[in-house]
C-alpha positions as CSV (number, residue, x, y, z in Angstrom):
1,X,-16.4,6.6,2.6
2,X,-17.3,8.5,5.7
3,X,-13.7,8.6,6.8
4,X,-12.2,11.7,8.3
5,X,-8.5,12.8,8.1
6,X,-7.1,13.5,11.5
7,X,-3.5,14.4,10.6
8,X,-0.4,13.5,8.7
9,X,2.8,12.4,10.5
10,X,5.7,12.4,8.1
11,X,4.6,10.1,5.3
12,X,1.8,8.6,7.4
13,X,-1.8,9.7,6.9
14,X,-4.0,9.1,9.9
15,X,-7.8,8.9,9.5
16,X,-10.8,7.8,11.5
17,X,-14.3,6.4,11.0
18,X,-16.5,7.4,13.8
19,X,-18.6,4.5,15.1
20,X,-21.7,6.6,15.7
21,X,-22.0,7.3,12.0
22,X,-22.5,3.6,11.0
23,X,-22.2,0.2,12.5
24,X,-18.6,-1.1,12.9
25,X,-18.8,-3.6,10.0
26,X,-19.9,-0.8,7.6
27,X,-17.1,1.5,8.8
28,X,-14.5,-1.3,8.5
29,X,-15.7,-2.1,4.9
30,X,-15.5,1.6,4.1
31,X,-12.0,1.8,5.4
32,X,-10.9,-1.1,3.2
33,X,-12.7,0.4,0.2
34,X,-10.8,3.6,0.7
35,X,-7.6,1.7,1.1
36,X,-8.2,-0.1,-2.2
37,X,-8.9,3.2,-3.9
38,X,-5.6,4.7,-2.5
39,X,-3.6,1.6,-3.6
40,X,-5.1,1.9,-7.1
41,X,-4.4,5.6,-7.4
42,X,-0.8,5.5,-6.1
43,X,0.0,2.5,-8.4
44,X,-0.5,4.7,-11.5
45,X,1.4,7.8,-10.2
46,X,5.1,7.3,-10.6
47,X,7.6,9.5,-8.7
48,X,10.8,10.3,-10.7
49,X,9.9,7.5,-13.1
50,X,9.7,5.0,-10.2
51,X,6.4,3.4,-9.2
52,X,5.3,4.2,-5.7
53,X,3.6,2.0,-3.1
54,X,1.9,2.5,0.2
55,X,1.2,0.4,3.2
56,X,-2.2,0.7,4.9
57,X,-3.1,-0.6,8.4
58,X,-6.6,-0.9,9.8
59,X,-7.8,-1.6,13.3
60,X,-10.9,-0.6,15.3
61,X,-11.8,0.0,18.8
62,X,-12.2,2.7,21.4
63,X,-10.1,5.8,21.4
64,X,-9.9,9.2,23.2
65,X,-9.8,12.4,21.2
66,X,-9.2,16.0,22.0
67,X,-7.5,19.3,21.4
68,X,-3.9,19.7,22.5
69,X,-1.7,22.8,22.7
70,X,-1.7,26.2,24.4
71,X,-1.1,28.5,21.5
72,X,-1.2,26.3,18.4
73,X,-4.1,23.9,18.8
74,X,-4.2,20.4,17.3
75,X,-6.8,17.7,17.3
76,X,-5.4,14.3,18.1
77,X,-6.4,10.8,19.1
78,X,-4.9,8.4,21.6
79,X,-5.4,4.9,22.9
80,X,-4.5,1.3,22.3
81,X,-6.7,1.1,19.2
82,X,-4.8,4.0,17.7
83,X,-1.4,2.4,18.5
84,X,-2.4,-0.9,17.0
85,X,-3.7,0.7,13.8
86,X,-0.4,2.6,13.5
87,X,1.6,-0.6,14.0
88,X,-0.6,-2.4,11.4
89,X,0.6,0.3,8.9
90,X,4.3,0.3,10.0
91,X,4.6,-3.5,10.0
92,X,2.6,-3.9,6.8
93,X,3.9,-4.8,3.3
94,X,4.1,-2.4,0.4
95,X,1.0,-2.4,-1.9
96,X,-1.1,-4.2,0.8
97,X,-3.6,-3.4,3.5
98,X,-2.9,-5.2,6.8
99,X,-5.8,-5.7,9.3
100,X,-6.2,-7.2,12.7
101,X,-8.4,-10.3,13.3
102,X,-11.1,-8.0,14.7
103,X,-11.4,-6.2,11.4
104,X,-11.1,-9.4,9.5
105,X,-14.1,-10.8,11.4
106,X,-16.2,-7.8,10.2
107,X,-15.2,-7.9,6.5
108,X,-14.3,-11.5,5.7
109,X,-17.4,-12.0,3.6
110,X,-16.8,-9.0,1.4
111,X,-13.0,-8.8,1.0
112,X,-10.3,-11.3,-0.1
113,X,-7.8,-11.3,2.8
114,X,-5.0,-13.8,3.4
115,X,-3.7,-14.8,6.8
116,X,-0.3,-13.3,7.2
117,X,0.1,-14.8,10.7
118,X,1.3,-13.4,13.9
119,X,3.2,-10.1,13.6
120,X,5.2,-8.8,16.6
121,X,3.8,-5.5,17.8
122,X,5.7,-3.4,20.3
123,X,3.8,-3.3,23.6
124,X,1.4,-6.0,22.5
125,X,3.4,-9.1,21.4
126,X,2.3,-11.3,18.6
127,X,-0.9,-10.2,16.8
128,X,-2.6,-12.3,14.1
129,X,-3.0,-10.2,11.0
130,X,-4.5,-10.5,7.5
131,X,-3.4,-8.8,4.3
132,X,-5.0,-7.9,1.0
133,X,-3.4,-9.1,-2.2
134,X,-0.8,-6.7,-3.5
135,X,-2.4,-3.9,-5.6
136,X,0.2,-4.3,-8.4
137,X,1.0,-7.8,-9.7
138,X,4.7,-7.2,-10.5
139,X,6.2,-7.7,-7.0
140,X,9.7,-7.5,-8.5
141,X,9.5,-3.8,-9.4
142,X,11.6,-1.4,-7.5
143,X,9.2,0.9,-5.8
144,X,9.2,3.8,-3.3
145,X,7.6,2.4,-0.2
146,X,10.0,3.0,2.7
147,X,8.7,5.0,5.6
148,X,10.6,8.2,6.2
149,X,9.0,8.9,9.6
150,X,9.4,7.2,12.9
151,X,6.3,5.5,14.4
152,X,4.6,8.3,16.3
153,X,3.3,5.9,18.9
154,X,6.6,4.5,20.1
């Protein structure tokens, strides 16, 4: 999928698709394909006999990256695009991928996305979002989908 893991933050998995690899539309589609695959895999892997679910958030745009630390180095990324992507994940719904209108515009011909409407994002206000259909049809099932980590960008 040409997507690179940056880090994990609690139960959040942060990855990036570098724009210089492919055009933005290709990278957005790759990100959604990877998300579909993740939803499919996690749906068939129960934990303590309970189905699991994940939330995925996707946004695109400029970011700054670099190495931080004096003795224990860590690669990280910062910027509004990173914050919005993080909030797409944290305000998303279990078993779905939530995207911004910028991503929707790049992928609307290839993916079935439903308008979720405006979602209130800290530091941004209401942002129009779209979601994929749930990856598992039985919405009534009790699943493990609660985040155990605080939003790292608050």
